[in-house]
N, C-alpha and C positions, 0 to 999 in steps of 0.2 A: 504494500500500500504506500502510495506516494504521500509524503508529508507536506502539508500546506505551509507555505511560507509567505510572510508579509514583510515588505520593505517599508521602514519608517523614514521619511525624508523631512528633515528639519528645514523648512523653507520660509521662516518667518522674518528673515532679514529685510530691512527696509531699503537697502541699496543706496544709502545716502552718499557714500563715496563714489559709487558707480553713476548715480544720477537718475536711476529709474529702477523698476522691478527687474533685476537681472535674470530672474528665473524665466521670465516670459518675453524678454527682449530679443528680437531676431538678430542673429549674429552670423558672420561668415558668408561664404559665397552662395550658400543655399538658403540663407535667411532662416535657419532653424534656431530655436531657443534652447537654452540649457535644459529646460524641462523635456524637450523632445528626446534628447540623448539619455536623460535619466530614465524616462519611461521605456525607451527602446532597449537600453541595456538591462533594465530590470526584467522585462518580459523575456528577453533572450537568455537571461541567467536562470530563468525558471521560477521567478516570484509569481505567486498567484494573486497577490493584492498589493497595491501601493497606497500608503497613507501619507498625506502631506499635512504637516503642521504649519499653519499660516496665521498671519495676523488678520483680525477681523477688518481692519482698516483697508485692506486691499483684497478682501475676499471676492468681491464682485468681478474685478478684473481677472483674477486667478480662475474663478469658476467659468467665466465666459471663455477664456483661453482654452482651458482643459475641455470644457463641454463641446466646443466647436471641433475638437480633434478626436475625442473618443465617444462623443454622444452624451447628452445630459442624462439619459436613462441609465448610464453606467456609473454616474456619480452618486456617492453616498455622503451626504452632508450631515454634520452634527454640530450643534451649538451648545456651548456650556456657559453658565453664568447669566 
């Protein structure tokens, strides 16, 4: 039986030195965000689930970005507090 694995990504940085949300900013010749590479590598490494810890202050931008790429029906959102 294959063991279920979850990757926990701490993505709550504000990118103040970078100047924007570096997790979702398009970079390089193919305009892929760091988040693309994170998700791609995690899936190919065999992770079953990816959990992102983010700040509520940029949750909308983050959710819009991820939702456009993987589909909103695959997002599980949870709010605390």
